LUMKOL-406961 format. One record per residue (C-alpha): residue number from 0; x, y, z; residue in one letter. Coordinates in nm, 4 decimals, padded with zeros to 6 digits, always signed. Example, Ala and Ser with C-alpha at 12.3 -4.5 7.8 and 13.67 -1.06 7.14 Angstrom:
{0, {+01.2300, -00.4500, +00.7800}, "A"} {1, {+01.3670, -00.1060, +00.7140}, "S"} 
This chain:
{0, {-16.8873, -06.3969, -17.6637}, "S"} {1, {-16.9356, -06.7397, -17.5099}, "L"} {2, {-17.2742, -06.8743, -17.4139}, "S"} {3, {-17.3031, -07.1037, -17.1110}, "F"} {4, {-17.6006, -07.3370, -17.0798}, "L"} {5, {-17.6337, -07.5307, -16.7543}, "H"} {6, {-17.7902, -07.8734, -16.7915}, "L"} {7, {-17.8729, -08.0831, -16.4851}, "S"} {8, {-17.8733, -08.4612, -16.5172}, "S"} {9, {-18.2533, -08.4450, -16.5380}, "A"} {10, {-18.2733, -08.1476, -16.7718}, "T"} {11, {-18.5270, -08.1416, -17.0495}, "R"} {12, {-18.4527, -07.9219, -17.3478}, "F"} {13, {-18.6156, -07.8268, -17.6733}, "T"} {14, {-18.3939, -07.7060, -17.9612}, "P"} {15, {-18.4737, -07.3662, -18.1140}, "R"} {16, {-18.3056, -07.2980, -18.4449}, "A"} {17, {-18.0844, -06.9930, -18.3895}, "T"} {18, {-17.7996, -06.9293, -18.6350}, "P"} {19, {-17.4667, -06.8537, -18.4673}, "I"} {20, {-17.1607, -06.7990, -18.6813}, "N"} {21, {-16.8683, -07.0272, -18.5909}, "H"} {22, {-16.6426, -07.1339, -18.8751}, "R"} {23, {-16.9507, -07.1190, -19.0973}, "A"} {24, {-17.1317, -07.3845, -18.8926}, "R"} {25, {-17.4872, -07.3629, -18.7644}, "S"} {26, {-17.5509, -07.4002, -18.3922}, "Q"} {27, {-17.8509, -07.4131, -18.1626}, "K"} {28, {-17.9588, -07.2540, -17.8399}, "S"} {29, {-18.1775, -07.4400, -17.5957}, "F"} {30, {-18.4886, -07.3746, -17.3922}, "S"} {31, {-18.4219, -07.5306, -17.0533}, "I"} {32, {-18.6386, -07.6422, -16.7630}, "R"} {33, {-18.4171, -07.7684, -16.4807}, "S"} {34, {-18.5226, -08.0250, -16.2237}, "Q"} {35, {-18.3438, -08.1201, -15.9041}, "S"} {36, {-18.1014, -08.4103, -15.9374}, "A"} {37, {-17.8593, -08.5958, -15.7094}, "P"} {38, {-17.4879, -08.5147, -15.7233}, "V"} {39, {-17.3179, -08.7555, -15.9612}, "L"} {40, {-16.9760, -08.9222, -15.9520}, "S"} {41, {-16.7005, -08.8075, -16.1864}, "Q"} {42, {-16.7461, -09.1077, -16.4163}, "D"} {43, {-17.1245, -09.0561, -16.4188}, "E"} {44, {-17.0727, -08.6931, -16.5153}, "L"} {45, {-16.8307, -08.7879, -16.7927}, "K"} {46, {-17.0831, -09.0402, -16.9224}, "K"} {47, {-17.3609, -08.7802, -16.9053}, "L"} {48, {-17.1503, -08.5321, -17.1048}, "A"} {49, {-17.0505, -08.8034, -17.3530}, "A"} {50, {-17.4143, -08.8996, -17.4043}, "D"} {51, {-17.4974, -08.5333, -17.4661}, "K"} {52, {-17.2241, -08.5110, -17.7311}, "A"} {53, {-17.3420, -08.8286, -17.9052}, "V"} {54, {-17.6835, -08.6677, -17.9561}, "E"} {55, {-17.5177, -08.4765, -18.2420}, "S"} {56, {-17.4298, -08.7995, -18.4236}, "V"} {57, {-17.6547, -08.8984, -18.7144}, "K"} {58, {-17.6654, -09.2169, -18.9205}, "S"} {59, {-17.4345, -09.2109, -19.2209}, "G"} {60, {-17.1732, -08.9843, -19.0586}, "M"} {61, {-16.7973, -09.0201, -19.0740}, "V"} {62, {-16.6814, -08.9660, -18.7149}, "L"} {63, {-16.3490, -08.8767, -18.5563}, "G"} {64, {-16.3122, -09.0926, -18.2442}, "L"} {65, {-16.1082, -08.9320, -17.9678}, "G"} {66, {-15.8704, -09.0764, -17.7102}, "T"} {67, {-15.8898, -09.0737, -17.3307}, "G"} {68, {-16.1214, -09.1647, -17.0446}, "S"} {69, {-16.4072, -08.9340, -17.1436}, "T"} {70, {-16.3790, -09.0142, -17.5146}, "A"} {71, {-16.4000, -09.3832, -17.4218}, "A"} {72, {-16.7549, -09.3221, -17.2953}, "F"} {73, {-16.8389, -09.1701, -17.6351}, "V"} {74, {-16.7100, -09.4786, -17.8166}, "V"} {75, {-16.9033, -09.7059, -17.5793}, "D"} {76, {-17.2246, -09.5130, -17.6446}, "K"} {77, {-17.1742, -09.5278, -18.0218}, "L"} {78, {-17.1232, -09.9028, -18.0025}, "G"} {79, {-17.4436, -09.9367, -17.8014}, "Q"} {80, {-17.6483, -09.7293, -18.0473}, "L"} {81, {-17.5125, -09.9247, -18.3441}, "L"} {82, {-17.5883, -10.2594, -18.1794}, "S"} {83, {-17.9511, -10.1585, -18.1144}, "T"} {84, {-17.9994, -10.0156, -18.4629}, "G"} {85, {-18.0536, -09.6588, -18.3394}, "Q"} {86, {-17.7561, -09.5572, -18.5553}, "L"} {87, {-17.6390, -09.7109, -18.8813}, "S"} {88, {-17.3773, -09.6656, -19.1543}, "N"} {89, {-17.1309, -09.4977, -18.9174}, "I"} {90, {-16.7622, -09.4903, -19.0097}, "V"} {91, {-16.5128, -09.4134, -18.7331}, "G"} {92, {-16.1660, -09.2629, -18.7744}, "I"} {93, {-15.9743, -09.3458, -18.4523}, "P"} {94, {-15.7102, -09.1111, -18.3119}, "T"} {95, {-15.5015, -09.3809, -18.1406}, "S"} {96, {-15.4333, -09.7529, -18.1387}, "K"} {97, {-15.6121, -09.7690, -17.8019}, "R"} {98, {-15.9292, -09.6160, -17.9459}, "T"} {99, {-15.9012, -09.8348, -18.2559}, "Q"} {100, {-15.8973, -10.1479, -18.0379}, "E"} {101, {-16.1931, -10.0297, -17.8274}, "Q"} {102, {-16.4031, -09.9383, -18.1314}, "A"} {103, {-16.3218, -10.2646, -18.3091}, "A"} {104, {-16.4281, -10.4626, -18.0012}, "S"} {105, {-16.7677, -10.2856, -18.0226}, "L"} {106, {-16.8040, -10.3630, -18.3949}, "N"} {107, {-16.7819, -09.9957, -18.4972}, "I"} {108, {-16.6740, -09.9830, -18.8656}, "P"} {109, {-16.3357, -09.8112, -18.8927}, "L"} {110, {-16.1394, -09.6413, -19.1671}, "S"} {111, {-15.8618, -09.3850, -19.2156}, "T"} {112, {-15.8103, -09.0272, -19.3271}, "L"} {113, {-15.6595, -09.1636, -19.6479}, "D"} {114, {-15.9993, -09.3071, -19.7451}, "L"} {115, {-16.2139, -09.0418, -19.5732}, "H"} {116, {-16.0292, -08.7074, -19.5873}, "P"} {117, {-16.3476, -08.5218, -19.4854}, "H"} {118, {-16.4962, -08.5993, -19.1426}, "I"} {119, {-16.8459, -08.4860, -19.0443}, "D"} {120, {-16.7926, -08.4692, -18.6670}, "L"} {121, {-16.5148, -08.5393, -18.4183}, "A"} {122, {-16.5754, -08.5892, -18.0459}, "I"} {123, {-16.2796, -08.5881, -17.8070}, "D"} {124, {-16.1680, -08.4866, -17.4595}, "G"} {125, {-15.9344, -08.2045, -17.3547}, "A"} {126, {-15.6777, -08.1437, -17.0822}, "D"} {127, {-15.7389, -07.7687, -17.0592}, "E"} {128, {-16.0127, -07.5410, -17.1930}, "V"} {129, {-15.9762, -07.1610, -17.1823}, "D"} {130, {-16.2570, -06.9004, -17.2120}, "P"} {131, {-16.2055, -06.8804, -17.5918}, "N"} {132, {-16.2536, -07.2595, -17.6234}, "L"} {133, {-15.8861, -07.3008, -17.7086}, "D"} {134, {-15.7432, -07.6248, -17.5743}, "L"} {135, {-15.4445, -07.8134, -17.4444}, "V"} {136, {-15.4616, -08.1777, -17.5497}, "K"} {137, {-15.2263, -08.4730, -17.5678}, "G"} {138, {-15.1554, -08.5840, -17.2119}, "R"} {139, {-15.2740, -08.9242, -17.3338}, "G"} {140, {-15.0009, -08.9157, -17.5975}, "G"} {141, {-15.2257, -08.9029, -17.9072}, "A"} {142, {-15.1928, -08.5322, -17.9927}, "L"} {143, {-15.0626, -08.5732, -18.3501}, "L"} {144, {-15.3371, -08.8073, -18.4696}, "R"} {145, {-15.5983, -08.6142, -18.2714}, "E"} {146, {-15.5020, -08.2882, -18.4376}, "K"} {147, {-15.4961, -08.4420, -18.7859}, "M"} {148, {-15.8417, -08.5978, -18.7442}, "V"} {149, {-16.0000, -08.2977, -18.5730}, "E"} {150, {-15.8584, -08.0495, -18.8239}, "A"} {151, {-16.0265, -08.2545, -19.0982}, "A"} {152, {-16.3653, -08.2384, -18.9213}, "S"} {153, {-16.6502, -08.0020, -19.0061}, "S"} {154, {-16.7476, -07.9944, -18.6373}, "S"} {155, {-16.5449, -08.0732, -18.3262}, "F"} {156, {-16.7232, -08.1291, -17.9941}, "I"} {157, {-16.5047, -08.1398, -17.6829}, "V"} {158, {-16.6137, -08.3287, -17.3721}, "V"} {159, {-16.4385, -08.2482, -17.0420}, "A"} {160, {-16.4944, -08.2208, -16.6681}, "D"} {161, {-16.4919, -07.8835, -16.4937}, "D"} {162, {-16.1402, -07.9347, -16.3532}, "S"} {163, {-16.0136, -07.8754, -16.7084}, "K"} {164, {-16.1328, -07.5126, -16.7191}, "L"} {165, {-15.8463, -07.2581, -16.7020}, "V"} {166, {-15.8201, -06.8819, -16.7405}, "S"} {167, {-15.5214, -06.9238, -16.9750}, "G"} {168, {-15.3576, -07.2191, -17.1482}, "L"} {169, {-15.0878, -07.3761, -16.9347}, "G"} {170, {-15.2689, -07.2417, -16.6298}, "G"} {171, {-15.3289, -07.5831, -16.4715}, "S"} {172, {-14.9569, -07.6257, -16.4121}, "G"} {173, {-14.9850, -07.9696, -16.5716}, "L"} {174, {-14.8205, -08.0944, -16.8904}, "A"} {175, {-14.8521, -07.9211, -17.2280}, "M"} {176, {-14.7075, -08.1876, -17.4602}, "P"} {177, {-14.4822, -08.1426, -17.7611}, "V"} {178, {-14.4158, -08.4456, -17.9823}, "E"} {179, {-14.0567, -08.4550, -18.1065}, "V"} {180, {-13.8456, -08.6949, -18.3125}, "V"} {181, {-13.6175, -08.9231, -18.1119}, "Q"} {182, {-13.3051, -08.7867, -18.2807}, "F"} {183, {-13.1372, -08.5351, -18.0459}, "C"} {184, {-13.4516, -08.4987, -17.8338}, "W"} {185, {-13.2569, -08.3335, -17.5508}, "K"} {186, {-13.1474, -08.0572, -17.7897}, "Y"} {187, {-13.5135, -07.9740, -17.8520}, "N"} {188, {-13.6071, -08.0105, -17.4844}, "L"} {189, {-13.3535, -07.7407, -17.3936}, "V"} {190, {-13.4731, -07.5157, -17.6772}, "R"} {191, {-13.8391, -07.5538, -17.5788}, "L"} {192, {-13.7660, -07.4717, -17.2156}, "E"} {193, {-13.5694, -07.1641, -17.3195}, "G"} {194, {-13.8467, -07.0497, -17.5523}, "L"} {195, {-14.0802, -06.9999, -17.2542}, "F"} {196, {-13.8246, -06.9047, -16.9926}, "N"} {197, {-14.0177, -06.5898, -16.8963}, "E"} {198, {-14.3210, -06.8057, -16.8079}, "L"} {199, {-14.1191, -07.0169, -16.5663}, "G"} {200, {-14.1370, -07.3152, -16.8001}, "C"} {201, {-13.9858, -07.6510, -16.7067}, "E"} {202, {-13.9459, -07.9158, -16.9792}, "A"} {203, {-13.9351, -08.2897, -16.9055}, "K"} {204, {-13.9066, -08.5948, -17.1271}, "L"} {205, {-14.2163, -08.8114, -17.0771}, "R"} {206, {-14.1308, -09.1576, -16.9457}, "L"} {207, {-14.3097, -09.4825, -17.0237}, "A"} {208, {-14.4543, -09.5038, -16.6729}, "G"} {209, {-14.3734, -09.8724, -16.6275}, "D"} {210, {-14.1260, -09.8154, -16.3467}, "G"} {211, {-13.8308, -09.7963, -16.5828}, "S"} {212, {-13.6492, -09.4920, -16.7159}, "E"} {213, {-13.7518, -09.5715, -17.0727}, "K"} {214, {-13.9001, -09.2786, -17.2693}, "P"} {215, {-14.2663, -09.2890, -17.3632}, "Y"} {216, {-14.3022, -09.3636, -17.7363}, "V"} {217, {-14.6072, -09.2387, -17.9268}, "T"} {218, {-14.8080, -09.4426, -18.1786}, "D"} {219, {-14.5954, -09.2626, -18.4400}, "N"} {220, {-14.2612, -09.3699, -18.2932}, "G"} {221, {-14.1754, -09.0283, -18.1444}, "N"} {222, {-14.0968, -08.8927, -17.7965}, "Y"} {223, {-14.2966, -08.6350, -17.5990}, "I"} {224, {-14.1461, -08.3368, -17.4175}, "V"} {225, {-14.3914, -08.2101, -17.1560}, "D"} {226, {-14.3856, -07.8376, -17.0759}, "L"} {227, {-14.4933, -07.7203, -16.7287}, "Y"} {228, {-14.5757, -07.3500, -16.6915}, "F"} {229, {-14.5732, -07.1457, -16.3725}, "K"} {230, {-14.7639, -06.8743, -16.5607}, "N"} {231, {-15.0198, -06.9209, -16.8433}, "P"} {232, {-14.9241, -06.8714, -17.2061}, "I"} {233, {-15.0107, -06.5142, -17.3077}, "K"} {234, {-15.0565, -06.5726, -17.6817}, "D"} {235, {-15.1361, -06.9310, -17.7784}, "G"} {236, {-15.1183, -06.8702, -18.1532}, "F"} {237, {-14.7746, -06.7071, -18.1300}, "A"} {238, {-14.6522, -06.9836, -17.8980}, "A"} {239, {-14.7785, -07.2559, -18.1314}, "G"} {240, {-14.6117, -07.0923, -18.4294}, "K"} {241, {-14.2752, -07.0690, -18.2503}, "E"} {242, {-14.2905, -07.4305, -18.1323}, "I"} {243, {-14.3818, -07.5587, -18.4799}, "S"} {244, {-14.0919, -07.3674, -18.6348}, "A"} {245, {-13.8379, -07.5786, -18.4452}, "M"} {246, {-13.6669, -07.8482, -18.6491}, "E"} {247, {-13.7474, -08.1884, -18.5044}, "G"} {248, {-14.0806, -08.0843, -18.3537}, "V"} {249, {-14.3604, -08.2978, -18.4980}, "V"} {250, {-14.6667, -08.1435, -18.3269}, "E"} {251, {-14.7726, -07.9533, -18.0141}, "H"} {252, {-15.0695, -07.9856, -17.7818}, "G"} {253, {-15.2175, -07.6379, -17.8403}, "L"} {254, {-15.5484, -07.6897, -18.0233}, "F"} {255, {-15.6454, -07.3357, -18.1194}, "L"} {256, {-15.9656, -07.2204, -18.2895}, "G"} {257, {-16.0726, -07.5802, -18.3493}, "M"} {258, {-16.3541, -07.6550, -18.1028}, "A"} {259, {-16.7121, -07.5978, -18.2163}, "T"} {260, {-16.8475, -07.6480, -17.8645}, "S"} {261, {-16.7335, -07.7786, -17.5272}, "V"} {262, {-16.9550, -07.9930, -17.3048}, "I"} {263, {-16.8300, -07.9562, -16.9471}, "V"} {264, {-16.9269, -08.2041, -16.6757}, "A"} {265, {-16.9687, -08.0374, -16.3354}, "G"} {266, {-17.0741, -08.1464, -15.9882}, "K"} {267, {-17.4463, -08.1353, -16.0651}, "T"} {268, {-17.4634, -08.1697, -16.4425}, "G"} {269, {-17.3134, -08.0351, -16.7619}, "V"} {270, {-17.2660, -07.7002, -16.9329}, "E"} {271, {-17.2570, -07.6513, -17.3088}, "V"} {272, {-17.0109, -07.3761, -17.4045}, "M"} {273, {-17.0214, -07.2372, -17.7583}, "T"} {274, {-16.8637, -06.9426, -17.9333}, "K"} 
């Protein structure tokens, strides 16, 4: 079952060691005394949740650095803590060129999975979070590198705002991305749409967004087919398996059984959701 811990922006908490089994990782519960706090803006809430996630970072760690607006707050905080000496000997593995450039500008030491195949902790955002802590990710276009880095991580903390919570994956009606090779992309678009026909799925090639009709190209030189569902996916694991079995599909945006915990920013604070 999931545990939900509400944290206001002025919450004080004291960790109590309580073993909870999740992919053989230890977790903690918290003793909480809430105080009244003003309602925060969306960016303030994202920053609050990012700061909460960074509390899990220790000196000497190899870190997976996520992509997106909320993950950018995490990278900013890490840069700040390194510059003040509160953290040291951190190595970051970025999940996109955009994150790589941000981290480099903050003097965060960077490396690759080739040199660090085991990552201590990854922190990243999500586009959808269901009650089982399964995710849709990749609307920022970095799903392949995100999945590679986060699958190599001992712990994976997700930071999101409460608009990302859904009862079932695909339930937001927004894009669930699939990265495909450029060769005969339309062939795979039609096949993907047909695969989820009973869910009212519509498949669209993602465009560059610069006013032209040029396709969006990922950091890996591939295209993205975005799937839009009228009804949520019933079985994420079965859906992921069927998508991955298609020739020409590189990766999909279903991140299943990967999250250790999810820190959700709400109107008055954050919730920590754990399995």
